[in-house]
N, C-alpha and C positions, 0 to 999 in steps of 0.2 A: 492673873490680872483681873482687876475689878474696875467698875465705872468710877471715874475720878470725881472728887467733890472737894476742890480746893480753890482758894482765891487766886486771882491773876489771870493773864491772858490764857485762853483755852489751849492754844498750841503749846504754851509753856507748861501747862498742867500735864498734857500728854507726854511732852519731852521728859518731864520730871519722873513720871511713872515708868517710862521705858528705861530711863537712866537708873532708877532704883533696881529694876529687874536685871539690868546688866551688872551693876555693882554687887548685887546680892548673889550672882551666879546663876540666876534663872536662865539667862542667855549666856552661854559659854563663848569664849573667844573663838572666832572663826565660824560660829553658828549663824544661820540666817535668821533675821527677824521675821515675825509673821508678815504675811503679805499686806499690802495696802488695804485690801478689802477686809481682811481679818482684823486689822487695827481699827478700822472704821466701825466694825461691828462690836468689837470689844469695848471701845471707849465711847461709843454712841456720839461720834463727832463727824464732821464733814470731811470730804477728801482734801480740800485746801488746808484744813487744820492738821491733818495727819502729815501732809507733805511739808508744812512749815515745821512741825515737830522733828521730823526726820532730818530736815535741812539744819536745824539747830544742833542736833546731836552729831551730825556730820561735821559741822564747823568746830565742835568741841573735840573732834578726833575720836569719839567713842565708836562710831560706825563708819563703814565705807560702802559706797554704792557701786556695784558692779553692773554695768549696763547690760540689760537683757537677762540678768540673773536675780537682782534684788538687792536688799540691804543686808550687810553682814556686820557682826560685832568685830571690832578691831582687836588684835592680840594685845594683851597687857603684859606680856612676858618681857624678859631682857632681850636686848638686841642680839642678833645671831652672830655678829662679828665684833671682836675687839681688835681695834687697830692700834698696835703698839707704836708709840711715837718716840722711838729711841734711835740715837746715832751711836755707832760703835766704830772703833778704829783698831785694827790689828797691829801687832808689833812690826809688821812689814809696811805699815802705812796705808793699808787698804781700808777704805771706809765702807760700812754697810749700814743700811737702815732696817730696823726690825720689821717694818711692814713691807719691805721691798719684795719679798717672795710671795706675798698673798695675792698680788694683782697680775692680771693679764691685760695688755694693752689691746683695746678694741677699736680705737680710733686715734690716729696720730703716730708719732709726734708731729705737730703742726707748728712750724716756726714762722714768726712774723716780726715786724718792727712796730713798736708802739711807744707811748710816752707815759711818764708818771702822771698820776692824778692827785687830787686833794687827799685821797686815802693812801695810795701807794707811795707817794713822794716822801712824807714824813717817816714811813717805815724804812725807806732806803736812805734817809738823811739827805734828800734832794728836794728841790723845788718842783713845782708843776711844770709839765711840758718838757722834761728831760728825756733824752732818747734811751730806749730800752730794747733789748731782744726779749721777745716773749715766746714761750713754747707751751702748747696745750696738749694734754693727753686725756682720753677717756679710758677708764679702767673698770675691770670687773673682777670680783672675787669668785672664782669658779665654784667653790664649795657652797657658798650661800646665795650667790646671785646678786650680792650687794654691788652697787655701782658707785664710782667716785670720779670726780673731775680734778685733775692735777694741773697746776700752772707754775712755770718758773719765769721770773722776770729778772733779767741781768742788765745792769747799767752798762752803757757803752764804755764808761771809764773802767769798769771792772774787766770787761772783755779785752780792752786794749792793754791792760797791765798784765794779764795772765796768758802766757804762751799757749796757743792752741784753742783757747776758749772762743774767740771770735769765729773760728772755723767750725765749731761744733756746739752751738748753743742748744742743740737738741739732745745733748748728752744726759744720761741719767744723773740725778742729783748726787749720788755717791761718787760718780766719776768726776763731777764738777768740784766736789769737795777735795778730791785728790789733786786736781789741777791747782786749786787755790792753795793747798798745803805745800805743794811742790814749789809754788811761787813765793813761799816764805811766810804765809799767813798761819798764825796759830788760831785755829777756829774755835768759836763758841756760838751757840744758837739761842735765840729768844723766840718763844712761841706763844701765841694767844689763841683762844678759842671763843667763838661766840655762836649763839643759836639765832637764826632768823628764818623768816618764811622764804621759800625759794622763789626766784624769778620764773616766769613761764618756761623759758628755755631750759633752765636747770631742772625744773620739775619733770619736763619731758625726757631730758637726757638721763636723769637719775631714776626715772620711773617711781616718783614719790607719790604716795596716796594723798588725798585731800587732808588738809589741816595737819600736815606734818612738817616740822622745821628741818632745815638743813644745818649741819654742823660745819662751820666755816673756820678753818685754821689758817693762820699766817705764821710762817716760820722764817726768820731772818738770820742769815749766816753773817757773822762778824769776824773780822781779822785784825790786822795790825792797827794799833791806835783805836780799837773798837769800831773800825770803819765797817759800815753795812755793805756787804758785797753781793748778796743774792737774796731774793725774796721768793718763797714758795707758798702757794695756796693750795689747800685741799678742801674740797666740798663733797659731803656725803650725807645721805638721808639719815635722820636720827632714828627712824623706825628700824633700820637694818644694822646700825653700827654704833658702837661707843668707842671712846678713845682711852687708851691706857698709857700711863707714864711711869717710868722708873725714876724715882727721886732720890738723889744723894746729897749729902751735906756739902755745900760749896764753901770755899774760903771767903772770908770777909771781903767785901768790896761790892762792885756793881752787881745788881741782881741778874743772874744768868739762868734762872730756872723757868720752866714753862709755867704759864698761868692758865687758868680755865675759869 
């Protein structure tokens, strides 16, 4: 590292120099950055300038600050967990989800009554303020420590039409699929994925580092006449997990494949 001589705000110059050191491999993933005092001495700048540079790199997601320990280079490797987003059905009519065995429930299921919003209403083909059963679960993958938040939203109309569902809105999704199928629905699913920055409670529950987005999936189960029957949401930190899909050729007609 050498004294910087570039145009632009001083803290941006320092941030650029540290960034180059990280990207060139001078600072390896997981390695600590030099101390604040060492950076001040190296770049011949003030303490506020160094702190602003570190804050800028933290906002970019290149480093993370561990309180009481210092600043560390973030890992640039692939996520530790691939969540397979696949639904299968056996000849006996039993449904399974490919990611169903990866998770252990650490909180929940928590059942409550709620209503559709401007976001969930269209996904369920309903207007706003329609009554729903909600069920939340907090999950952890024990092999990697990755955390996820899972939510199911069941319209009252669905629960009333499907025997046993109103009494068990906290059933696992695969069990709900079986109830829907037994009630005469030929199921298909539509899933979307978006990346967004986490809300404060999500960041805490998922243990997400600074400047890390959350992957937010919405999966809608459809049945007779393409009726939307059930909405599932999965939220997981993008630093720990990636989503995997098995894609097969569908017959011509309405799109029924997951999108990302």
